[in-house]
N, C-alpha and C positions, 0 to 999 in steps of 0.2 A: 510526578505522581507513579506511584508503583505499579508496575501491572502484573503480580505474581500469577494470574488466573487463566493467561491470554492461552483462547483455545480455537481451533478451528470455526467459521462462521462468526467471530467478534468480528464488529465493525469499529475501525481504528484509525486515528487520524496521522497522516504523515506531514509533520509540519515541513515546511520549506522544501516539498518533493521534488520539484523541477523548476528551471529557468526558463523563462520564454528570450525570446530576441532582444528585447529592450531592457532585460538584468532586473524584471520582476520576479521575487519568487513567488511560488503558489502552492497552497495545503493542497492535500485530497483527503478525501474520506474512502477506505476501501474496507473490504471484507477478507479477512485470513482465510486462505484457500490450503496452506500446506504450514506444518511446521516441522521442519528438517531437525535430524539427530543431533546436529551442534546448533540448534537454537535459532537457525537462520529462520525467515519467515518467508512466505510466498503469498502473493494477493490476488483477488480479482478485482475486475472493474465492470460490475453490473452481468449480465448472461451473456455468453458468449454471442449469441445468435443476434442481439439485439443492440449490440454495441455501434456506436457510429465511429466514423474515421478518427478522429482525433482521441475517444478512447480507445481504439486498438493500438494506437503509437504511442498513448500513454502505459497501456498496459506490457508494450513490448520494452517500454522503457524500465518498467517497474521488475521485469522479468532478468531482466539483464544486472541489477543491482543488488547489493548486499543488506538487508533490513533485519535487525535483531528486536530482541522487547525492548532497549533501549532505546530505540528510535522512532516508538509509536507511542499514542497516547489510546487509551481504550475509551470509546464515547458512551456504551452502554454499559 
């Protein structure tokens, strides 16, 4: 699926976003929070005041990774 018009606030799917201890991959639905000049995407998971510990860890992981338009699928 081509994502010609990604913008801040879009919900996207990150397929095989992270791997757990048993080797299972997990998909995540996230919101685009920034689009950097080089096309790199930054995401947020929920509101920062309401995130649970698991979501905070995932948010920290996503902040370390480089994600681009080709890595996501727009959901709406």
